[in-house]
TORKOL-4160 file (C-alpha; in steps of 0.2 Angstrom, whole numbers, padded with zeros to 4 digits, m for minus):
330
<pt num="1" X="0004" Y="0040" Z="m0081"/>
<pt num="2" X="0022" Y="0039" Z="m0075"/>
<pt num="3" X="0035" Y="0026" Z="m0081"/>
<pt num="4" X="0045" Y="0016" Z="m0068"/>
<pt num="5" X="0061" Y="0006" Z="m0069"/>
<pt num="6" X="0065" Y="m0004" Z="m0054"/>
<pt num="7" X="0078" Y="m0018" Z="m0050"/>
<pt num="8" X="0091" Y="m0023" Z="m0037"/>
<pt num="9" X="0107" Y="m0014" Z="m0033"/>
<pt num="10" X="0120" Y="m0014" Z="m0047"/>
<pt num="11" X="0108" Y="m0022" Z="m0060"/>
<pt num="12" X="0110" Y="m0007" Z="m0072"/>
<pt num="13" X="0095" Y="0003" Z="m0069"/>
<pt num="14" X="0103" Y="0020" Z="m0071"/>
<pt num="15" X="0112" Y="0016" Z="m0087"/>
<pt num="16" X="0096" Y="0010" Z="m0095"/>
<pt num="17" X="0086" Y="0025" Z="m0089"/>
<pt num="18" X="0099" Y="0037" Z="m0097"/>
<pt num="19" X="0098" Y="0027" Z="m0113"/>
<pt num="20" X="0079" Y="0028" Z="m0113"/>
<pt num="21" X="0080" Y="0046" Z="m0110"/>
<pt num="22" X="0093" Y="0049" Z="m0124"/>
<pt num="23" X="0084" Y="0038" Z="m0137"/>
<pt num="24" X="0069" Y="0049" Z="m0137"/>
<pt num="25" X="0056" Y="0035" Z="m0137"/>
<pt num="26" X="0047" Y="0042" Z="m0121"/>
<pt num="27" X="0048" Y="0060" Z="m0127"/>
<pt num="28" X="0057" Y="0073" Z="m0115"/>
<pt num="29" X="0061" Y="0063" Z="m0099"/>
<pt num="30" X="0065" Y="0069" Z="m0082"/>
<pt num="31" X="0070" Y="0056" Z="m0068"/>
<pt num="32" X="0063" Y="0054" Z="m0051"/>
<pt num="33" X="0074" Y="0044" Z="m0040"/>
<pt num="34" X="0067" Y="0029" Z="m0031"/>
<pt num="35" X="0081" Y="0027" Z="m0019"/>
<pt num="36" X="0080" Y="0029" Z="0000"/>
<pt num="37" X="0099" Y="0033" Z="0001"/>
<pt num="38" X="0101" Y="0045" Z="m0014"/>
<pt num="39" X="0090" Y="0058" Z="m0005"/>
<pt num="40" X="0104" Y="0062" Z="0007"/>
<pt num="41" X="0117" Y="0075" Z="0003"/>
<pt num="42" X="0136" Y="0071" Z="0004"/>
<pt num="43" X="0132" Y="0053" Z="0001"/>
<pt num="44" X="0137" Y="0051" Z="m0018"/>
<pt num="45" X="0149" Y="0037" Z="m0021"/>
<pt num="46" X="0142" Y="0024" Z="m0009"/>
<pt num="47" X="0124" Y="0027" Z="m0016"/>
<pt num="48" X="0130" Y="0026" Z="m0034"/>
<pt num="49" X="0121" Y="0043" Z="m0036"/>
<pt num="50" X="0120" Y="0050" Z="m0054"/>
<pt num="51" X="0136" Y="0060" Z="m0058"/>
<pt num="52" X="0136" Y="0079" Z="m0059"/>
<pt num="53" X="0137" Y="0077" Z="m0078"/>
<pt num="54" X="0122" Y="0065" Z="m0079"/>
<pt num="55" X="0112" Y="0077" Z="m0068"/>
<pt num="56" X="0117" Y="0092" Z="m0080"/>
<pt num="57" X="0112" Y="0082" Z="m0095"/>
<pt num="58" X="0095" Y="0076" Z="m0088"/>
<pt num="59" X="0084" Y="0083" Z="m0074"/>
<pt num="60" X="0084" Y="0073" Z="m0059"/>
<pt num="61" X="0072" Y="0074" Z="m0044"/>
<pt num="62" X="0073" Y="0068" Z="m0025"/>
<pt num="63" X="0092" Y="0068" Z="m0025"/>
<pt num="64" X="0101" Y="0078" Z="m0012"/>
<pt num="65" X="0086" Y="0084" Z="m0003"/>
<pt num="66" X="0090" Y="0079" Z="0015"/>
<pt num="67" X="0105" Y="0081" Z="0026"/>
<pt num="68" X="0111" Y="0064" Z="0032"/>
<pt num="69" X="0106" Y="0068" Z="0050"/>
<pt num="70" X="0088" Y="0069" Z="0045"/>
<pt num="71" X="0076" Y="0055" Z="0044"/>
<pt num="72" X="0065" Y="0052" Z="0029"/>
<pt num="73" X="0049" Y="0042" Z="0029"/>
<pt num="74" X="0039" Y="0033" Z="0016"/>
<pt num="75" X="0025" Y="0046" Z="0018"/>
<pt num="76" X="0037" Y="0060" Z="0015"/>
<pt num="77" X="0044" Y="0051" Z="0000"/>
<pt num="78" X="0027" Y="0048" Z="m0007"/>
<pt num="79" X="0022" Y="0067" Z="m0005"/>
<pt num="80" X="0038" Y="0072" Z="m0013"/>
<pt num="81" X="0037" Y="0060" Z="m0028"/>
<pt num="82" X="0019" Y="0064" Z="m0032"/>
<pt num="83" X="0023" Y="0082" Z="m0032"/>
<pt num="84" X="0038" Y="0079" Z="m0043"/>
<pt num="85" X="0028" Y="0068" Z="m0055"/>
<pt num="86" X="0014" Y="0082" Z="m0056"/>
<pt num="87" X="0027" Y="0095" Z="m0060"/>
<pt num="88" X="0036" Y="0085" Z="m0073"/>
<pt num="89" X="0019" Y="0081" Z="m0082"/>
<pt num="90" X="0013" Y="0098" Z="m0080"/>
<pt num="91" X="0027" Y="0105" Z="m0091"/>
<pt num="92" X="0024" Y="0091" Z="m0105"/>
<pt num="93" X="0039" Y="0079" Z="m0100"/>
<pt num="94" X="0038" Y="0061" Z="m0095"/>
<pt num="95" X="0041" Y="0056" Z="m0077"/>
<pt num="96" X="0053" Y="0041" Z="m0076"/>
<pt num="97" X="0055" Y="0034" Z="m0058"/>
<pt num="98" X="0071" Y="0024" Z="m0056"/>
<pt num="99" X="0078" Y="0015" Z="m0041"/>
<pt num="100" X="0078" Y="0000" Z="m0030"/>
<pt num="101" X="0069" Y="0004" Z="m0014"/>
<pt num="102" X="0055" Y="m0008" Z="m0015"/>
<pt num="103" X="0046" Y="m0002" Z="0000"/>
<pt num="104" X="0044" Y="0015" Z="m0009"/>
<pt num="105" X="0039" Y="0007" Z="m0025"/>
<pt num="106" X="0026" Y="m0004" Z="m0017"/>
<pt num="107" X="0019" Y="0011" Z="m0007"/>
<pt num="108" X="0018" Y="0021" Z="m0024"/>
<pt num="109" X="0009" Y="0007" Z="m0033"/>
<pt num="110" X="m0003" Y="0002" Z="m0019"/>
<pt num="111" X="m0005" Y="0018" Z="m0009"/>
<pt num="112" X="m0003" Y="0019" Z="0010"/>
<pt num="113" X="m0015" Y="0022" Z="0024"/>
<pt num="114" X="m0013" Y="0037" Z="0036"/>
<pt num="115" X="m0002" Y="0031" Z="0050"/>
<pt num="116" X="m0003" Y="0037" Z="0068"/>
<pt num="117" X="0010" Y="0050" Z="0075"/>
<pt num="118" X="0020" Y="0041" Z="0088"/>
<pt num="119" X="0027" Y="0051" Z="0104"/>
<pt num="120" X="0046" Y="0052" Z="0103"/>
<pt num="121" X="0048" Y="0043" Z="0120"/>
<pt num="122" X="0044" Y="0027" Z="0112"/>
<pt num="123" X="0058" Y="0028" Z="0099"/>
<pt num="124" X="0070" Y="0033" Z="0113"/>
<pt num="125" X="0065" Y="0018" Z="0124"/>
<pt num="126" X="0067" Y="0006" Z="0109"/>
<pt num="127" X="0085" Y="0013" Z="0105"/>
<pt num="128" X="0090" Y="0010" Z="0123"/>
<pt num="129" X="0083" Y="m0007" Z="0122"/>
<pt num="130" X="0092" Y="m0011" Z="0106"/>
<pt num="131" X="0108" Y="m0005" Z="0113"/>
<pt num="132" X="0106" Y="m0017" Z="0127"/>
<pt num="133" X="0098" Y="m0032" Z="0119"/>
<pt num="134" X="0102" Y="m0029" Z="0100"/>
<pt num="135" X="0090" Y="m0027" Z="0085"/>
<pt num="136" X="0088" Y="m0045" Z="0082"/>
<pt num="137" X="0080" Y="m0048" Z="0099"/>
<pt num="138" X="0068" Y="m0033" Z="0095"/>
<pt num="139" X="0065" Y="m0041" Z="0078"/>
<pt num="140" X="0060" Y="m0057" Z="0088"/>
<pt num="141" X="0048" Y="m0046" Z="0099"/>
<pt num="142" X="0040" Y="m0039" Z="0083"/>
<pt num="143" X="0037" Y="m0057" Z="0076"/>
<pt num="144" X="0026" Y="m0061" Z="0091"/>
<pt num="145" X="0015" Y="m0045" Z="0089"/>
<pt num="146" X="0016" Y="m0042" Z="0071"/>
<pt num="147" X="0022" Y="m0057" Z="0061"/>
<pt num="148" X="0016" Y="m0049" Z="0044"/>
<pt num="149" X="0028" Y="m0035" Z="0046"/>
<pt num="150" X="0042" Y="m0045" Z="0054"/>
<pt num="151" X="0042" Y="m0057" Z="0040"/>
<pt num="152" X="0048" Y="m0043" Z="0027"/>
<pt num="153" X="0061" Y="m0035" Z="0038"/>
<pt num="154" X="0079" Y="m0041" Z="0041"/>
<pt num="155" X="0083" Y="m0043" Z="0059"/>
<pt num="156" X="0095" Y="m0029" Z="0058"/>
<pt num="157" X="0083" Y="m0017" Z="0049"/>
<pt num="158" X="0084" Y="m0005" Z="0065"/>
<pt num="159" X="0073" Y="0009" Z="0057"/>
<pt num="160" X="0059" Y="m0001" Z="0052"/>
<pt num="161" X="0059" Y="m0013" Z="0067"/>
<pt num="162" X="0058" Y="0002" Z="0078"/>
<pt num="163" X="0044" Y="0010" Z="0068"/>
<pt num="164" X="0034" Y="m0005" Z="0069"/>
<pt num="165" X="0036" Y="m0008" Z="0088"/>
<pt num="166" X="0033" Y="0011" Z="0091"/>
<pt num="167" X="0016" Y="0009" Z="0082"/>
<pt num="168" X="0012" Y="m0007" Z="0092"/>
<pt num="169" X="0017" Y="0001" Z="0109"/>
<pt num="170" X="0007" Y="0017" Z="0105"/>
<pt num="171" X="m0009" Y="0010" Z="0098"/>
<pt num="172" X="m0009" Y="m0008" Z="0103"/>
<pt num="173" X="m0011" Y="m0013" Z="0085"/>
<pt num="174" X="0001" Y="m0020" Z="0073"/>
<pt num="175" X="0008" Y="m0009" Z="0059"/>
<pt num="176" X="0002" Y="m0021" Z="0046"/>
<pt num="177" X="m0016" Y="m0017" Z="0052"/>
<pt num="178" X="m0014" Y="0000" Z="0045"/>
<pt num="179" X="m0008" Y="m0006" Z="0028"/>
<pt num="180" X="m0025" Y="m0011" Z="0020"/>
<pt num="181" X="m0024" Y="m0003" Z="0003"/>
<pt num="182" X="m0027" Y="m0017" Z="m0010"/>
<pt num="183" X="m0034" Y="m0029" Z="0002"/>
<pt num="184" X="m0051" Y="m0037" Z="0001"/>
<pt num="185" X="m0064" Y="m0033" Z="0015"/>
<pt num="186" X="m0061" Y="m0051" Z="0022"/>
<pt num="187" X="m0042" Y="m0049" Z="0021"/>
<pt num="188" X="m0042" Y="m0032" Z="0030"/>
<pt num="189" X="m0054" Y="m0040" Z="0044"/>
<pt num="190" X="m0041" Y="m0053" Z="0047"/>
<pt num="191" X="m0029" Y="m0040" Z="0051"/>
<pt num="192" X="m0042" Y="m0031" Z="0062"/>
<pt num="193" X="m0045" Y="m0016" Z="0052"/>
<pt num="194" X="m0058" Y="m0009" Z="0040"/>
<pt num="195" X="m0055" Y="m0012" Z="0022"/>
<pt num="196" X="m0060" Y="0005" Z="0016"/>
<pt num="197" X="m0052" Y="0017" Z="0029"/>
<pt num="198" X="m0047" Y="0033" Z="0020"/>
<pt num="199" X="m0029" Y="0032" Z="0013"/>
<pt num="200" X="m0016" Y="0045" Z="0015"/>
<pt num="201" X="m0010" Y="0042" Z="m0003"/>
<pt num="202" X="m0020" Y="0033" Z="m0016"/>
<pt num="203" X="m0011" Y="0022" Z="m0029"/>
<pt num="204" X="m0001" Y="0030" Z="m0043"/>
<pt num="205" X="m0004" Y="0023" Z="m0060"/>
<pt num="206" X="0013" Y="0017" Z="m0066"/>
<pt num="207" X="0020" Y="0007" Z="m0081"/>
<pt num="208" X="0033" Y="m0003" Z="m0074"/>
<pt num="209" X="0048" Y="m0013" Z="m0080"/>
<pt num="210" X="0059" Y="m0022" Z="m0068"/>
<pt num="211" X="0077" Y="m0027" Z="m0071"/>
<pt num="212" X="0076" Y="m0044" Z="m0063"/>
<pt num="213" X="0093" Y="m0054" Z="m0065"/>
<pt num="214" X="0091" Y="m0073" Z="m0062"/>
<pt num="215" X="0109" Y="m0077" Z="m0064"/>
<pt num="216" X="0116" Y="m0076" Z="m0046"/>
<pt num="217" X="0134" Y="m0077" Z="m0052"/>
<pt num="218" X="0131" Y="m0062" Z="m0064"/>
<pt num="219" X="0124" Y="m0052" Z="m0050"/>
<pt num="220" X="0138" Y="m0056" Z="m0038"/>
<pt num="221" X="0151" Y="m0051" Z="m0050"/>
<pt num="222" X="0142" Y="m0034" Z="m0053"/>
<pt num="223" X="0141" Y="m0030" Z="m0035"/>
<pt num="224" X="0159" Y="m0035" Z="m0032"/>
<pt num="225" X="0165" Y="m0024" Z="m0047"/>
<pt num="226" X="0155" Y="m0009" Z="m0042"/>
<pt num="227" X="0161" Y="m0010" Z="m0024"/>
<pt num="228" X="0179" Y="m0010" Z="m0031"/>
<pt num="229" X="0175" Y="0005" Z="m0042"/>
<pt num="230" X="0168" Y="0014" Z="m0027"/>
<pt num="231" X="0183" Y="0012" Z="m0017"/>
<pt num="232" X="0194" Y="0018" Z="m0031"/>
<pt num="233" X="0183" Y="0033" Z="m0032"/>
<pt num="234" X="0186" Y="0037" Z="m0014"/>
<pt num="235" X="0171" Y="0029" Z="m0004"/>
<pt num="236" X="0181" Y="0028" Z="0012"/>
<pt num="237" X="0186" Y="0047" Z="0011"/>
<pt num="238" X="0168" Y="0051" Z="0008"/>
<pt num="239" X="0163" Y="0041" Z="0024"/>
<pt num="240" X="0178" Y="0049" Z="0033"/>
<pt num="241" X="0171" Y="0066" Z="0029"/>
<pt num="242" X="0154" Y="0061" Z="0035"/>
<pt num="243" X="0161" Y="0055" Z="0052"/>
<pt num="244" X="0167" Y="0073" Z="0055"/>
<pt num="245" X="0149" Y="0080" Z="0055"/>
<pt num="246" X="0146" Y="0083" Z="0074"/>
<pt num="247" X="0128" Y="0077" Z="0074"/>
<pt num="248" X="0130" Y="0062" Z="0063"/>
<pt num="249" X="0130" Y="0045" Z="0072"/>
<pt num="250" X="0131" Y="0027" Z="0065"/>
<pt num="251" X="0113" Y="0023" Z="0072"/>
<pt num="252" X="0105" Y="0036" Z="0060"/>
<pt num="253" X="0095" Y="0029" Z="0045"/>
<pt num="254" X="0108" Y="0037" Z="0032"/>
<pt num="255" X="0123" Y="0028" Z="0041"/>
<pt num="256" X="0113" Y="0011" Z="0042"/>
<pt num="257" X="0114" Y="0011" Z="0023"/>
<pt num="258" X="0123" Y="m0004" Z="0016"/>
<pt num="259" X="0141" Y="0000" Z="0013"/>
<pt num="260" X="0141" Y="0015" Z="0024"/>
<pt num="261" X="0137" Y="0005" Z="0040"/>
<pt num="262" X="0153" Y="m0006" Z="0036"/>
<pt num="263" X="0164" Y="0008" Z="0031"/>
<pt num="264" X="0160" Y="0017" Z="0047"/>
<pt num="265" X="0164" Y="0002" Z="0058"/>
<pt num="266" X="0180" Y="0000" Z="0048"/>
<pt num="267" X="0186" Y="0019" Z="0050"/>
<pt num="268" X="0181" Y="0017" Z="0069"/>
<pt num="269" X="0194" Y="0003" Z="0070"/>
<pt num="270" X="0182" Y="m0011" Z="0073"/>
<pt num="271" X="0186" Y="m0021" Z="0057"/>
<pt num="272" X="0202" Y="m0022" Z="0046"/>
<pt num="273" X="0202" Y="m0017" Z="0028"/>
<pt num="274" X="0199" Y="m0034" Z="0020"/>
<pt num="275" X="0185" Y="m0040" Z="0032"/>
<pt num="276" X="0177" Y="m0023" Z="0029"/>
<pt num="277" X="0177" Y="m0026" Z="0011"/>
<pt num="278" X="0170" Y="m0044" Z="0013"/>
<pt num="279" X="0156" Y="m0038" Z="0024"/>
<pt num="280" X="0151" Y="m0023" Z="0013"/>
<pt num="281" X="0150" Y="m0035" Z="m0002"/>
<pt num="282" X="0140" Y="m0048" Z="0008"/>
<pt num="283" X="0128" Y="m0035" Z="0014"/>
<pt num="284" X="0125" Y="m0029" Z="m0003"/>
<pt num="285" X="0122" Y="m0047" Z="m0010"/>
<pt num="286" X="0109" Y="m0049" Z="0004"/>
<pt num="287" X="0101" Y="m0032" Z="m0001"/>
<pt num="288" X="0100" Y="m0038" Z="m0019"/>
<pt num="289" X="0093" Y="m0054" Z="m0014"/>
<pt num="290" X="0079" Y="m0046" Z="m0004"/>
<pt num="291" X="0076" Y="m0034" Z="m0018"/>
<pt num="292" X="0074" Y="m0049" Z="m0030"/>
<pt num="293" X="0062" Y="m0057" Z="m0018"/>
<pt num="294" X="0051" Y="m0041" Z="m0018"/>
<pt num="295" X="0052" Y="m0041" Z="m0037"/>
<pt num="296" X="0046" Y="m0059" Z="m0039"/>
<pt num="297" X="0031" Y="m0055" Z="m0028"/>
<pt num="298" X="0025" Y="m0040" Z="m0039"/>
<pt num="299" X="0011" Y="m0044" Z="m0052"/>
<pt num="300" X="0007" Y="m0036" Z="m0068"/>
<pt num="301" X="0024" Y="m0028" Z="m0072"/>
<pt num="302" X="0035" Y="m0031" Z="m0086"/>
<pt num="303" X="0052" Y="m0039" Z="m0083"/>
<pt num="304" X="0069" Y="m0040" Z="m0092"/>
<pt num="305" X="0083" Y="m0052" Z="m0087"/>
<pt num="306" X="0099" Y="m0042" Z="m0089"/>
<pt num="307" X="0109" Y="m0057" Z="m0085"/>
<pt num="308" X="0102" Y="m0067" Z="m0099"/>
<pt num="309" X="0112" Y="m0069" Z="m0115"/>
<pt num="310" X="0125" Y="m0080" Z="m0122"/>
<pt num="311" X="0139" Y="m0070" Z="m0114"/>
<pt num="312" X="0146" Y="m0069" Z="m0096"/>
<pt num="313" X="0142" Y="m0051" Z="m0096"/>
<pt num="314" X="0123" Y="m0053" Z="m0100"/>
<pt num="315" X="0113" Y="m0042" Z="m0111"/>
<pt num="316" X="0121" Y="m0027" Z="m0119"/>
<pt num="317" X="0114" Y="m0010" Z="m0115"/>
<pt num="318" X="0108" Y="m0009" Z="m0133"/>
<pt num="319" X="0098" Y="m0025" Z="m0131"/>
<pt num="320" X="0090" Y="m0020" Z="m0115"/>
<pt num="321" X="0085" Y="m0003" Z="m0123"/>
<pt num="322" X="0077" Y="m0012" Z="m0137"/>
<pt num="323" X="0068" Y="m0024" Z="m0126"/>
<pt num="324" X="0062" Y="m0009" Z="m0115"/>
<pt num="325" X="0056" Y="0001" Z="m0130"/>
<pt num="326" X="0046" Y="m0014" Z="m0137"/>
<pt num="327" X="0038" Y="m0017" Z="m0120"/>
<pt num="328" X="0033" Y="0002" Z="m0117"/>
<pt num="329" X="0029" Y="0004" Z="m0135"/>
<pt num="330" X="0014" Y="m0008" Z="m0134"/>
């Protein structure tokens, strides 16, 4: 059994995870990142990666395991996460998965079916179409052939729109038809697939707490404050260094990460400083909104509202820790 702490960006997951580890309530703890951006090396400030001191104090896994030029799929994450959890448990420690990539969490919890390999020419053709028509237009195409997948994707989510259309063009079947884990036979039949097709990864048993803030103003303040802190820590300098890498381009998944995408455009002279800041904060708010929508859809998880307290700053870390220990002590 692994423990899992999820929540939207800037909700305080890392601080609570460190507090849980230091309290000893879960025994010796090792953290497994549940973050699709922290896997990339040289992307430290903009991903709010645990500091070097924090990583020395507590073992962390699935951080800095890919170069930013590399792609990293859900299936790769599941393989790596399962291996990390098994290794941690094997030495008598407690695996604690921490992060906000809800697609990864959902796949861990429900498992995923084996997806088809798609020839590279489909991806190349879609990238060329996107350059001409834009990703929102391709998202509209996806809505016509796979509304189930399109509904959960933002119109600018290039990586996942491309993946879904690649599968459709190669197989003639929607990507959602391959995601049948947890469906009844009738539900799977509605998607044109068998309910019990062998899975690439079976569900992982997890005890889950979600930090789920319900006060929007509290969330917005946290996002703005953290972005200001990132700028002070040298976020633009970090992106400037990334731009010097000869094979890294803004269309790659790593550089489509919220904040990095806007910073790249600013450094390329496409936006002034103030509009860049406004766009980055707005994009982060939208990300948090999507993450909270995901959280509300999950069943059978425990929840803590860190914004709930008789204070503009919400719950203290000590209050969150006490609540989490009470929930996981059951």
